[in-house]
N, C-alpha and C positions, 0 to 999 in steps of 0.2 A: 329218824329221830323225832320224838314227841316232845312238844313244849307243853308242860303241865301248868295249869292255872287254877288256883283256888279262889273263889269269889263268893262274897255274900250277895244276895239277890240285888240289893241296892247298888252294888258296885259293878254289876254286869252292864256292859254296853248294850245298846239296841241291837247291834250286829251279833254280839254273843248270845243274847236271848233268842234272836231269830234262828241262829244256828242250832241252839239247844232244841227249840220246838220243832224245827225242821227234821233234825236227826231222830228225835223221839217219835215223830209221826212216821218217818221212814221205817224205823225198826219195829215199833210196837203195833202200829195201825196197818201199814201197807204190807210189810214182810210177814208179820205174824197174824195178819187179818183179824185183829182184835179191836172191836169198837168199844172204846171206853172213854171216860172223861179224863183226859190228860191234864188239863188245867184245873187242878183240884184244890188250889189254895195253899198247898204245902210247899210251893217253891219259895214263897216269901220268907219264911223263917229258916230256910235251908241254906247250907253251904253247898256250893256247886263246884265239882271238879271237872274241868274241861281238858281234854287232851287234843292238842292241835298238831296237824302234820302239814308241812309245806311252809311257804313264806309269802308275805304280802297278800296280794289279791288271790293267790293260789292256795292260801291257807284253808284247811278243811278240818272241821270237828270230826274226829274219828273215835273218840272215847268220851264217856260222860257218866257221872253218877251224882246223886244228891245225898247229902248227909243231914238228917233231921235231928234236932235236939230232943232230949228226953221229954216225954209228955206231949209231943206233937201228934205222932201216929201211934206210938207204943209208949209204955212207961220208960223203956230204954231208948238211948240214941239208936237211930236206924239208918241203914243205907238203902237206897232205892233208885229206880229208874236207871239201873246199871245197863250200859250198852256199849257195844263196839260196832263201828260201821263195817259193812260186809267186806270191803277190800282188805281190812287188817285182821280179820278173824283168823285164828290159828297161828298168829305171829308172837303171842305172849303178851300183847298189849292189854288184853283183858285181865290177865293175872296181875300185871303191874297196876292197872286201874284199881282193882279190888284191894291190893296190898296198900296202895296209897290212901284209899278211902278208910281202911281199917286204921292205919297209922295216924291219920288226922283225927279220926273219931277218938282214938285213945289219948291223943294230946288234948283235944278240946274238951272231952268228957272223961277224964281219968277215972280209973277204977270202976268203970261201969261196963256191963255186958253190952254187946251190939246185936241188934236184931235185924233180920231181913225176911222178906216174904219172897222166897226163891221160887222161880219156875221149877216144877218138880224134876224135869229132865236135866236141870243143872245142879241138883243137890250134891252130887259127887264132886263137882267143881268147887263148890263152896266148902265142902267138907275138907278139902286140901288146906284151907286156911284155919281150920279148927271149928267151923260152924257145925252145930249138931241140931238135928230136927227136934222141935219141941211141940209139933202138932201132927195130926194126921194130914194126908193130902186133902186139899179142898179145891173147889172151882172158884177162880176169881176172873171175871170177865171172859169166861170160856176157855181159860188155860189152867191146867192143874198147877197148884202151888203148894208149898209147905213152908211153915214158919220155922226159922232156924235162928240159933243164938250162938254167939261167940262169947265165952266167958272172959272177962277182963284180965289182962296179964300185966298191965301197967303201961306207962308212956313208951312210945317208940319213935324213932326218927321218921319224919315225913318224906323221906327219900328225895328231898330237894324241891318238892312242889312249892311254887311261889304263891303267896297270898296276895290278893289285890282287894 
């Protein structure tokens, strides 16, 4: 079972922030061998969705994304830094993570499309949620990406994610 937590940057504990940075480094830099500037200044205005598994000192961050307000990276609200930890891949947690991110973006920024810069090999995954490509494939930090957009459908339930 996953304990979902929505937090503004200012509400993240030091331990939460450490877990986020550690997991992003593990997935994007070590696993994907992508050298890039992770601390890009965009975490501060973002809402962060953290998916925790386990209890107490055994609690581990296994899913994460950040939701940026319109005008920060794109004219639209956007989801980014979407990841699942290796042990939970293929379990459906990634689908739940993205669905929760979309739902919260629709609540927070109603009637606005949502944009992502998807790794190209995952464009079919995001298409399952209704995202459509809006750019040609391009290189970002040595990985093929494609910009995708989800047209707003109105507010949705956030699936029980808790805000903090």
